[in-house]
N, C-alpha and C positions, 0 to 999 in steps of 0.2 A: 603760092604760099612763100613766105620769106623765112620760114623755119630752116635752120641749118646754115644760114649765112655765116661765113667766117671771114675775117680779114686775112689777106695774104701778107707776107713779110714786108713787102715794099710799101705798105700803107696806102696804096692807091687802088688796089683791086680787091674784089670780094670773090669768094669761092662758094659755089652752091651746088649741092648734089642734085642732078637732074634725073630724067627718066632712063630706065634701062641701064643703070650703072654708070651713066655719064656724069661729068662734072663741067660746070660752066664757070669761066672766069669773067667777072663783071667789072667794068670800069666804074668805080664808085661815083664819080662825078657825072659822067654822061649816061650811064646805064647800058652802054654797048657791051655785047657779049661775044665770047669766042670759046671754043671747047678747050679744056685743059689738055686733052689728048684726043686723037681721032679713034673712035670706037672701031672703025673698020680695020685700022692698022693693028690695034690690040687683038682683035679677033684673028687676023691673019697670023700674028705672032704665036698665039696659042695653038692655032691649027697646025703649025709646024712642029709642035711638040709630039713625041711618041705617045700614042694612046688617045690623042685628041683628033676628032673629026670636026667638020664645020659646025655641027649642032652643039657639040660639047664646048667648042670654043665660044660660041655665042652665049651659052649659059654661064661660062666663066666670066665673061665681060659684064653680063647683065645682073648676075646674082652673086658674084664674088664680093666678099667684104673687103673694102679698100682702106688702107691707111696711107696717107700722103707723107712723104719724107719731109724733114725739116727744111731741106733745100728746095722743096717743091718741084723737083725734077724727076722723081721716081715714085713708085707705089708698091706697097706690100699688099698682096692679094691672097686672101684665104678662100679656098674653094675645094669642096669635096674632101675635107679633112687634110688638105695639104697646103703648103705655102709656096707662093710664086713672087718673084721680084721683077717689076716692069720698069724699064728705062724709057722715059718719054721721048728723049731726043732722037734715039735711033730705033724706037719701036721694037725693042728686044725684050723678051721675057726669059727668065732663068728659073728653072724649077729648083726650089730649095729643099723640099722633102718629097719622098715618094715611098710611102709605106702605109700599112693599114691602121697604124696608131694615129690618134687624134693629137694635133699640136694646138695647145691652148694658150691664151693670154699672150699672144705674140706682140712684140714691140720692136720698132726700128731704133737703132742707135742714132744719136744726134748727128753723127758723121755720115750716116747712110751706109756705112761699111758692113754692119752686122745686123742680124735679126735674132732676138732672144725669144725663146718660147719654153713652155713646160710640156713635157711628155711623160706620162706615168709618174707624175709628181716629182720629176727631176728637171733641173734647169739645163737648157742647151743654148748654144749660139750656132749660127750658120753664117758663113761668109757670103754676102750677097753677090759678089762678082764671080765666085766659083762654085757655090753650093757646098763647100766643104763644111761638114758638121763637127761640132765639138761638144762633148758632154761635160758639164761643169759640176754636177753633184751626182752622188751614186747611192744614197740611202733612202730615196723616195719610195713611198708606198701609200696606201689609202689613209693610213693613220699618221704618217710623217710627210708633210707637204713642203716642198722647197719652191718658193716663188709663187705659190698658189694658195689662196685663202680657203679656209674652211667655212662652214655655214655661219658660225657666230661672227667671225671677222667681216665677212662680206655683207651680212644682213644688218649688223648692229654698228659697225665702225666705219668701214670704207665705202659702204653704199651697195644697195641691192643690185645683183648681177655683175658687180665689179669684183672679179676673182683675182685680178693681177696683183702680185705681191713682190714685184721686182722693179727697180728704178735705175736707169742708166745715169752715170755721171755725165756732166756736160761735155767732157773731152772724150767720152766713149771708151775710156780705159777700164772702168769698173762697173760692176752692177751691185747695188745694195739689194738684199732680199730678206724676207722673213721666212723662217722655218717654223712651222706649226706642228706640235706634237699632240695629237688627240687621243693617245692611248688611255689616258685616265678619264676621259670624258665619257659618261654613260651613253648607252644606245637608247634611242627613242624609236618606238614602233609606230609606223604610219600604215594605214590600210589603203591600198590602191583599189578604188572603186570602179575603175574604168573597165577592166576585163569582166567577162561573164562570171568567171570564178575568181573571187576576190584574192588578192595577193598581199603579202606583208613586206614592207620595206623597213630596213634598219638604218638609222642615221645617227651620227654622233651629235648629241644635242644636250647642253647643260641646262638643267632647271635651276631655280634659285637654291643656292647652297652647294650645288654640284661643282666639281673642279672645271675650270676653264681650260682651254688648250694652253700648253706651255709654249712660249714663244722665244725665239732667238733672232738676233739681227746679224746677218752675215754680209761680208764685203768681199766680192769676187774680183780678182784681177784677171782680165780676159786672156792676155797673152800667156801668162804662166799657169793659169788655172788655180792659183793659190787662194784659199779662203781665210780671211781674218774674222773672228767672231768678236763683236762688240762686248766689252767687259761690263756686264750688267749685274755685278756682284751686289751693288748697293740695293738692288730690288729683290734679292733672293729670299728675303724673309717673308714676303707675302705674294699674293697673286697680283700681277700687273698686266697692263695692256700697252702695246706699242701702236699708237693711234695715227701717227703720220710719219712719213719718211721722205726726205729730199736731200739736196746737195747744196753746198756752197758753190758760188759761181766758178771758183778756181779748181773745183773737183778734189780738193785736199781733204774735205771733211763731209761726212754724212750728218745731216741735221735731222734729228728724230725727236718725237714727243712721246712721253710715257705717262700713263695714268694708273692710279690704283683702281681696283675693280669697282669700288663705290663711286669713283669719279669725283672725289672731293679735292683732288690736287692734280696738277699737270706740270711736268718738268720739260723744259726745252734743253736738249743736249746736243753736243758734238760727239762724233766718233771719228777718230783719225783713220783715214782710208788705208794707210800703210800698216799701222800697228794695231788698230782696234781699241785703243785707249779712249776712255769716255770722259768728257768734261761737261759738268752741269752749268748752264748759263743762268737760269733762274727758275723759280717755281711759282705757279699761279695756285692760290688756295681759296677755298670757300667752305663754310660750314654746311652748305646745302649741296651745291653741284657746280662743277667746272665744265663748261661747254668746250668742245673741240671746234675751233673757228677756222683757222687757215694757217698755211705755212708762212714763214717770214718772207717778205718781199725785199730783195737785196738791192742796194744802191751802189753806184760805181765806186764810192769811197770805202766800201766794205761795211758800212752801217746798214741797218735794216729797219723795216716797218713791221710792227706787230699789232695784232688785234687782240683786245682783252675786254672782258666784262667785269673787271675787278671793282669798278665803282657801282655795279648794278646795271650799267648801260654799256653797250658795245662801242668801243672807241679805238682810235688809232694812236700808237705810241712810236716814237723814234728812239732807237737804240744805237749806240756806238759800235764800232768794230769789236770792242772788248765787252759787249753786252751790258754796258752801263746805260741807264736811262738818260737820254738827252732831254726828253720832255714829251708831254701829251700834245698831239697834233690837233685832236678834237676833244671836246668835253661838253657836259651838260646832260639834262634829263631828256635825252633822246638817243637814238642809236644810229651807228653806221651800219648799213646793210651790206655793203660790198665796196672794196677798194677797186675802182674801175681802171685807173691809169695813173702813171707817174711820168710827169714831164720834168726830168731832171735838169735839162738845160735852162728852164725858167723857174725851177724850184717850186713847181705846182703839183698838187695831188688832186685827182678827181675821184669822187666817191658818191655812191647812192646812199641816201639816208632819210630819216624821218624828222628832221629838225623843225619843220613847219607844221606837220600833221602826222600823227602816229599811224593812221590808216592809209597814208599815201607814201609813195616812194619817189624822191626827186634826185636829180643830179646836182652836186655841189662841187665847188672848187675851193681849195684852201692852200695857203703857202705852207711849205715844209715846217716852218717855225710856228705854225698855228694861226698866223695872221691872215686878215682879209678873207674871211669865210664868206662865200657868196653863192646864192642859189642860181642855177643856170636854167633849168626847165621851169616853165611858167604855167602850163595848163594843169588844173587839178586832176588828180588820178594817179595811176601807176605808170612809171617810166622804167622800162627795162633797157639798159644801156650796153652797147657793144662798141668799145673804143678801138680805133686803129692803132697799130703798134707805135706809130710816131706821135701819138697823142694830138693829132691835128683835126681829126674828124671822129664822129661817133654816129652810130645808128640808134635811133630812139624808137622803141616799140611802146606806144602809149595807148592806154585805154582808160575808161572810167565807166561808171555803172550803166550809163545810157549810150556809150559809144564803143563800138567794136574796135579792135586793135587798128591803129594807124601807125605806119612805119615810115620814118623819114630820115634822111641824112642831114646831119648838122655839122657846122664847124665847131671847134672846141669852145668858142664863146657863146654858143647857143643859136647863132643865126642859121636859118634853114637853107640848105643847098638844093634839095629836091625831094619830091615824094617818091618813095619806093613802092608803097602799097597803102591805099586808103579806100575804104568802102564808100559807095555812093548812097544817096538817099538822105533826105533831110531829117535832122534830129530836132524835134521841137523843144523849145526852152521849157515849156510847161511840163514835159515828160520828166525833167530832172526833179520836179517836186511831186510828181504823181507816179512813182515807179510801179505802183500796184496796178495801174490801169493805163490806158492810152488816152491822153488828154489832147484834144485838137483845139488849140487856141482856147476860146471860152466855151467850147462845145464839147460835151461828152456823150458817148453812146452807152446806155445802161440797160443791161438785161436782154434776154432772148427776144421778148416781144418787140422791144424797140428796134432790135437788130433786124428782125424779120420785116417789120414795118418799113424801115429804111431800105432794106434790101429789095423788098417788093416794089417799092416806088422807083428805085434807081436802077436795080438789076445790072450793074456793070459787068461786062464780059471780060474775062481774063484770058489772054492768049499765051499759050506755051508756058504754063506755070509748072515749074519743077521744084518740088520741095523734098529735100533729103531728110531722113530721120534725124531729129535734132539731138545733139549732145553738146555740152559746153565746149565751145571752140570749134565745133563742126559747122561749116558754112551752109547756109540755105541759099540756093541760087535761083533767082527769078530773072530769066533772060529778057522778058518783055512783058509789059502790062498795057493793055489797050482797052479802056472803057468807053466804047463809042457813044453810049446813051448819055454820058455826062458831057462829052465834048472836050475832055481834057487830052492834051497832046500825049500820045504814047511815049513812054520813056523806058530806059533800061535801068536796072538796079541790081545790086548784089548786097544781100543783108546777112547778118551773122547770128541772129537769135530770133525766137518767136515774136518778141515785142517789135523788133525791127520789121518783121514780115507784115505785121499789122500796120505799122507806121507807113510803110511804102504804099499799102492799099489806101490808107487814110489820106495820104497826099493826093491821090487821084480823085477822091470824092470830097475833099475838104470843103471846097467852095459851096457845094450843094448842101452837105450835111450841116454846115455852120448856120444855115438859114432855118433849120428845122427843130430848134430847141436843144435842150441839154440831154444827151444820151451817152451811155458808156458801154464799151465792149472790153471784156477782160482779155488778157493775152492768151495765146494758144497754149494748149497743154504741151508738155515737153516731148511727148512721144507721137505727136500728130504727123501723119504722112499724107502728102498729096502728090500724085504723079499724073501728068497728062494735061489735057485742056479742061478748064473749069468754066462753066457757063454762068454760074451765079455765085457771088461771093458768100452767100449763105452756106453753100456747100463747104466752103473753106472754114467758116467760123463756127457753125452750129454744133458739130460734134465735140468741140472743145470748150464750149461756153460754160462758165461757172454761174449757176443761177443764184 
């Protein structure tokens, strides 16, 4: 699988999570691989820590949750409710915490010098070189959360299972964080049905009309421990949400977005890191609803790119350093799905969008001034793009209704470099027009009787057929198919959906069946499972046939 591939900062290598906690560094152009770190060296480092034996060290390496530093030379490892810092160069591990309390939402500073985390709803930092811990807030409790989201904010605003509510400045001097006060939010009772004797759980949960949590934006200076609270007086008259938080590249200002509870407007604001004073840049408004799209993308001259649906369609806009609109980069009755990359040296933006067809997603390029808009991807379907940091190459994960995902490396101009992953097995052109059934050229197999008749006559033997329970995106592996009675050369194939499974078999018998009239077989049911050797392909098809 190519899931989890990410570019490294040099733009030439990819990083992929491997088995047993390992990471592979992949040369993007050649595909050659090497380990990011030696697992045996990491195990040995853990085994030297007090309280660790060889078995516990192995578990830490294989099961520990790993975060790679910005410099890609060290890792933060969460294991058994504690934090560890590992330096790759000298294979040294430093224990950062050692207590019974759980450290949550841990994050490495951009400099790699500090790790921030939340413990008992208070923010802490620990120095990675020494393990020296520093508490930054002191009023945390279950109803007052510092740097850690409550149910409403993680579920409805920042994304399910994302509880982290603190953000490092680029220079690692500050942390911006949200403080959530849930004391006025009513309790909601949930019945725990798992134990034999049912139990009740109480959670803070606002129904329609109930108070939302009160929110504040704090700015922490790491060295002094001083907190500056953003001046949110202009929003004090009503309930509001802080929906995104980030930083300007110079670390002088926190950039945050505020919405009303009804989400009919959105403000883009600055908060001065040193003083907490707030400056409003502009407001997006709608009589219906304003969507939260993305944070500003900063350019080297201080200007920024902003995404907005102000015209009814999502498009890109260029703003000056003073937040004055320079102009729309894209426009029209279609939408930008995602800003993929910015090549500032050449003044080119790359984005995914729907300019040519609303149900597809393609890669486009456009000049910063909005000129020379050009489509790069050519095949119909959906293209998921992953650009290198230097904007020179991208990974394209492409699929369409009759084609499982194909993953390829391309140059920025769209020319193909190499195939990273592609399924084998022929996809018939007729299938694209007959998605409900499997069309073999001019011949179709229709109904159970026709199937049994064809199967009885041909009786192909399938060798080593292994089919896993199908779910969307879950592969079905067929290592080999050998139909000796038909005389078709055995071949290997890997397919990714039930219709592909039928198609691979049809390839094997196509020449014979095409001489026997027009018959149709429906695709396999989605929960069909076969394991082991199958001697007659009726055994594969019959239980799943739709009559």
